[in-house]
Each structure stands twice: as C-alpha cells, then as structure tokens.
C-alpha positions as CSV (number, residue, x, y, z in Angstrom):
1,M,127.1,93.2,108.4
2,A,129.1,94.7,105.6
3,L,125.9,95.8,103.9
4,I,124.9,97.6,107.1
5,D,128.3,99.4,107.1
6,H,127.5,100.7,103.6
7,L,124.0,101.7,104.6
8,A,125.3,103.6,107.5
9,R,128.2,105.2,105.7
10,H,126.6,106.3,102.4
11,P,123.7,108.8,102.3
12,N,122.4,107.6,98.9
13,I,122.0,103.9,100.0
14,H,118.7,102.8,101.4
15,T,117.2,99.4,102.2
16,D,113.7,97.9,102.6
17,T,112.1,95.5,105.0
18,A,110.7,93.0,102.5
19,G,111.7,89.4,103.0
20,V,114.3,90.0,105.7
21,R,114.6,86.6,107.4
22,R,117.1,87.6,110.0
23,F,115.3,90.1,112.2
24,D,118.5,91.0,114.1
25,L,119.9,92.4,110.8
26,L,116.9,94.7,110.4
27,A,117.2,95.8,114.0
28,E,120.9,96.5,113.6
29,A,120.3,98.5,110.4
30,A,117.7,100.7,112.2
31,R,120.1,101.2,115.1
32,R,123.3,101.9,113.1
33,A,121.9,103.6,109.9
34,G,118.7,105.1,111.4
35,A,115.1,104.8,110.4
36,E,115.5,107.4,107.7
37,K,117.4,104.8,105.6
38,I,114.8,102.1,105.7
39,L,111.7,101.7,103.6
40,F,108.7,99.4,104.2
41,G,108.4,96.7,101.7
42,S,105.9,93.9,101.5
43,D,107.2,91.9,98.5
44,G,103.6,91.1,97.8
45,P,102.0,89.0,96.6
46,W,104.8,86.5,97.5
47,L,105.0,87.5,101.2
48,H,102.1,88.5,103.4
49,P,102.0,92.2,104.0
50,G,100.8,91.8,107.5
51,V,103.9,89.7,108.4
52,E,106.2,92.3,106.8
53,L,104.3,95.1,108.7
54,A,104.7,93.2,112.0
55,K,108.5,93.2,111.5
56,V,108.5,97.1,111.5
57,Y,106.3,97.2,114.7
58,A,108.4,94.6,116.4
59,L,111.5,96.9,116.1
60,G,109.9,98.9,119.0
61,L,110.9,102.2,117.4
62,P,109.4,105.6,118.4
63,P,106.2,106.4,116.4
64,E,108.1,109.1,114.4
65,D,110.6,106.5,113.2
66,E,107.9,104.0,112.4
67,A,106.2,106.7,110.3
68,L,109.4,107.3,108.4
69,I,109.8,103.6,107.6
70,L,106.1,103.1,106.7
71,S,105.7,106.1,104.4
72,G,107.8,109.2,105.2
73,N,111.0,108.0,103.7
74,L,109.4,107.0,100.4
75,L,107.5,110.3,100.2
76,R,110.8,112.2,100.9
77,L,112.7,110.3,98.2
78,I,110.1,110.9,95.5
79,G,109.8,114.6,96.5
80,Q,106.3,114.3,98.0
81,A,107.2,115.0,101.7
82,A,105.1,117.6,103.5
C-alpha cells in the first residue's frame, strides 16, 4: 500500500499493469491515484497479453479511463497525445 501512496502523491510516478498478481492492489491504485497514472503492460513474452488485458477490463472503469490505461497515458508521456 505504501507504493500506492507514492503513486497517488507524486505526479511523476506511474505504474503499469504487467504481472500484477494481487488484483485488489491494481483496483486500489486506479481508485486512489486515477487511471491517468497507470499504463498497460503485458510483460510479454513471459505473460500472456490477453490475460494482462483482461485485468484492465475487469477493473470496470469507464471507457475513457480504459483508453487512458491502454494507450492514452503512454502517448501523453511520450508527447504523442492528440
């Protein structure tokens, strides 16, 4: 939980979804820090990208927040956002 505190508090800290085994921590990070702090990660080829993608969908976020996690945040961070 201390990591989620840092994620929520500091604007320059982000996290990704790859390999998160405790889904409750991912859900808590989305709730407390917001979708704009989370990046989709598959950790492929070691983890199946479909399983990692299912974690994002299982969060039950609004479509705009899913879009941020799946591509929008990365595009913003690399300066390619629309």
